[in-house]
C-alpha positions in Angstrom: 109.5 140.6 85.5 112.5 138.5 84.4 113.4 137.6 88.0 109.8 136.3 88.6 110.1 134.1 85.5 113.5 132.8 86.7 112.1 131.9 90.1 109.1 130.2 88.6 111.3 128.2 86.2 113.6 127.1 89.1 110.6 126.1 91.2 109.2 124.0 88.3 112.6 122.3 87.8 112.9 121.4 91.5 109.3 120.0 91.5 110.0 117.9 88.4 113.2 116.5 89.8 111.4 115.6 93.0 108.6 113.9 91.2 111.0 112.0 88.9 112.9 110.6 91.8 109.9 109.3 93.7 109.3 106.2 91.5 113.0 105.2 91.9 112.8 105.5 95.6 109.5 103.4 95.7 111.2 100.7 93.7 113.6 100.1 96.5 110.7 99.6 99.0 108.0 97.1 99.6 104.8 97.0 101.6 105.2 94.9 104.8 102.1 93.9 106.7 101.9 93.2 110.4 104.9 95.1 111.5 103.6 98.7 112.1 103.2 100.0 115.6 100.0 101.8 116.5 99.9 105.2 114.8 102.9 104.3 112.6 101.2 102.7 109.5 102.0 104.2 106.1 98.6 104.1 104.5 95.1 102.6 104.4 94.1 99.4 106.2 93.3 96.4 104.1 90.1 95.9 106.1 88.8 99.4 105.3 88.8 100.6 108.9 90.6 103.8 107.8 92.2 105.3 104.7 95.2 107.3 106.0 98.6 106.9 107.4 99.1 107.1 111.2 95.6 105.8 112.0 96.3 102.3 113.1 95.1 101.6 116.6 97.1 98.5 117.6 100.7 97.2 117.3 101.4 94.6 114.6 97.9 94.5 113.1 98.1 92.2 110.1 95.8 94.6 108.1 98.3 97.5 108.6 101.5 98.1 106.6 104.7 100.1 106.4 107.2 100.6 103.6 110.5 98.8 104.2 113.6 98.2 102.2 112.9 95.6 99.5 113.8 92.1 100.7 113.6 92.9 104.4 110.0 92.2 105.3 110.4 88.5 106.0 113.3 89.2 108.3 111.0 91.4 110.3 108.4 88.6 110.5 106.1 90.6 108.2 103.6 89.5 105.6 103.4 90.3 101.9 100.2 91.9 100.5 98.9 88.5 99.2 99.5 86.8 102.6 97.7 89.6 104.4 94.7 89.5 102.0 94.4 85.7 102.6 94.1 86.3 106.3 91.3 88.8 105.7 89.2 86.1 103.9 
């Protein structure tokens, strides 16, 4: 019985460490619109065409985005979220 408790405690600790490190990793990234190749977007389209990663149908769609290292989006000729939303209007 003690071994089961130890395994459960270890699993819980690993999960907490993983969850705690996610925000730090996200802070080093930014959403970059218009650079994703078909099927390689990271999440929902701004136009509402789909709501999941990997569902973009065309390369470089301005409504699709990928996470990139913070500060690199413009170098890739991408758009910020605000710029992409303005194009939608």
